[in-house]
C-alpha positions in Angstrom: 85.4 77.1 56.2 84.6 78.2 60.0 86.1 81.1 61.2 85.9 84.1 63.4 83.5 86.5 61.5 84.4 89.4 63.9 88.4 88.8 63.3 88.1 88.9 59.8 86.2 91.9 59.7 88.5 93.7 61.8 91.4 92.8 59.3 89.4 93.5 56.1 88.3 96.9 57.3 91.9 97.7 58.1 93.1 96.4 54.4 90.4 98.7 52.9 92.0 101.6 54.4 94.7 101.0 52.1 92.5 101.2 49.1 90.6 104.9 50.4 89.8 107.1 47.7 87.2 110.0 46.8 87.8 111.6 50.4 86.6 115.0 50.8 87.5 117.7 53.1 83.8 118.5 53.3 82.2 114.9 53.9 84.1 112.4 56.4 83.0 109.5 54.4 85.2 107.9 51.3 85.2 104.9 48.8 87.2 101.2 49.2 87.5 99.0 46.7 85.5 95.9 47.7 87.6 93.0 46.3 86.6 91.3 50.1 84.8 88.2 50.8 80.5 88.8 50.3 80.3 87.5 53.6 82.4 89.8 55.5 81.4 92.8 53.2 77.8 92.2 54.5 78.6 91.8 57.9 80.7 95.5 57.8 77.5 96.5 56.1 75.2 95.3 59.0 77.5 96.6 61.3 77.0 100.4 59.8 80.7 100.6 58.6 80.4 100.6 54.8 76.9 101.3 52.5 75.3 98.5 51.3 77.7 96.5 48.8 75.4 95.1 46.5 75.7 97.0 43.7 77.9 97.2 40.3 80.6 99.3 41.4 84.0 98.0 42.4 84.2 100.1 45.2 81.7 100.6 48.5 81.1 103.8 50.4 82.6 103.6 54.0 80.7 105.6 56.5 82.7 108.1 58.8 82.6 105.8 61.7 84.1 103.0 59.2 86.6 105.4 57.9 87.4 105.9 61.6 87.4 102.2 63.0 89.7 101.7 59.8 92.5 103.8 60.2 92.7 102.7 63.9 92.3 98.9 63.3 95.0 99.5 60.4 97.3 101.4 63.1 97.0 98.6 65.6 97.1 95.6 63.4 99.2 96.5 60.6 101.5 99.8 61.1 105.2 99.2 62.0 105.9 99.8 65.9 108.8 102.2 64.7 106.1 104.4 62.6 103.5 104.2 65.3 105.6 106.8 67.6 106.4 109.1 65.0 
């Protein structure tokens, strides 16, 4: 299937925001479930937004840059317009 990997990665990162866990007040990285297409996960890794997804864990570490970008993309792509203004 031919698709825009940049757009797919943006939507994937925004959706991963919903599954963030293990965040610490001392560390700006966190973990997210990695039920996303392998090609997209590799792309996010190459962009420095997540750590290497190739492991036996069911979650992946999202870098501090990835956390910031995921939050911004989530607000832009998935928030209701009424919630954005609150």
